[in-house]
C-alpha positions in Angstrom: -5.8 23.8 16.9 -7.2 23.3 13.5 -10.3 25.3 12.4 -13.1 24.6 9.9 -11.6 26.9 7.4 -8.4 24.9 7.3 -10.3 21.6 6.9 -12.3 23.2 4.0 -9.0 24.3 2.3 -7.4 20.9 2.7 -10.6 19.3 1.3 -10.4 21.5 -1.7 -6.7 20.7 -2.3 -7.5 17.0 -2.0 -10.5 17.5 -4.3 -12.9 16.3 -1.7 -16.5 17.5 -1.6 -17.4 17.7 2.1 -20.8 18.7 3.5 -20.8 21.3 6.3 -21.5 18.5 8.8 -18.5 16.5 7.5 -16.3 19.6 7.8 -17.4 20.0 11.4 -16.8 16.3 12.1 -13.3 16.3 10.5 -12.4 19.5 12.3 -13.1 17.9 15.7 -11.3 14.6 14.7 -8.3 16.3 13.2 -8.1 18.5 16.3 -8.0 15.5 18.5 -5.3 13.9 16.4 -3.1 17.0 16.5 -3.6 17.2 20.3 -2.4 13.6 20.6 0.7 14.4 18.4 1.4 17.4 20.7 1.4 14.9 23.7 3.8 12.7 21.8 6.1 15.6 21.0 6.4 16.3 24.7 8.0 12.9 25.4 11.8 12.6 25.9 13.0 10.0 23.3 16.7 10.9 23.2 17.7 7.4 24.2 15.2 5.6 22.0 16.6 4.2 18.7 14.5 4.9 15.6 12.4 2.0 14.4 10.1 1.2 11.5 7.9 -1.2 13.4 6.8 -1.7 16.9 7.9 -5.4 16.8 10.7 -7.1 15.1 9.7 -8.8 11.9 11.9 -11.1 9.8 11.4 -12.5 6.3 10.0 -16.1 6.6 10.2 -17.0 3.0 12.7 -19.4 1.6 15.4 -18.1 -0.7 14.8 -18.6 -4.4 16.7 -21.4 -6.0 16.6 -22.3 -9.6 15.5 -26.0 -9.9 14.6 -27.6 -13.2 11.3 -29.4 -13.2 11.8 -33.0 -14.1 8.6 -33.5 -16.2 8.5 -30.5 -18.5 6.2 -32.3 -21.0 3.5 -32.8 -18.3 3.4 -29.0 -17.7 3.2 -28.3 -21.4 0.5 -30.8 -22.0 -1.7 -29.1 -19.4 -1.5 -25.8 -21.2 -4.5 -24.7 -23.3 -2.2 -24.0 -26.2 1.5 -24.5 -26.9 3.9 -23.6 -29.6 6.8 -25.9 -29.8 8.2 -26.2 -26.3 6.6 -23.0 -25.1 3.2 -21.9 -23.8 1.2 -19.9 -26.3 -0.8 -17.0 -24.7 -3.0 -14.4 -26.2 -1.4 -11.2 -27.3 -2.1 -8.4 -24.9 0.1 -5.5 -26.2 -1.0 -4.0 -29.5 -3.7 -6.7 -30.1 -4.8 -5.0 -33.4 -1.5 -5.9 -35.1 
């Protein structure tokens, strides 16, 4: 069981300013969470393989493939500024130079 003093200490370590009412509320909530974790610890999971997700998820994106764009000039013409065959963008690093 967690007590209010422990909640206060954790709040100080996390640099949180809690009111006495919040400390009491979090003491109750964290106590409930720890009780639930104790229930989970009582389960026999020796035959359950470790997982990272409850359901299987696979990547649905397409693989990246380098493909030249056929109308490079059209892209360059739509840029606000260009320098030769490149986009010209504002300098963001060391702008005072």
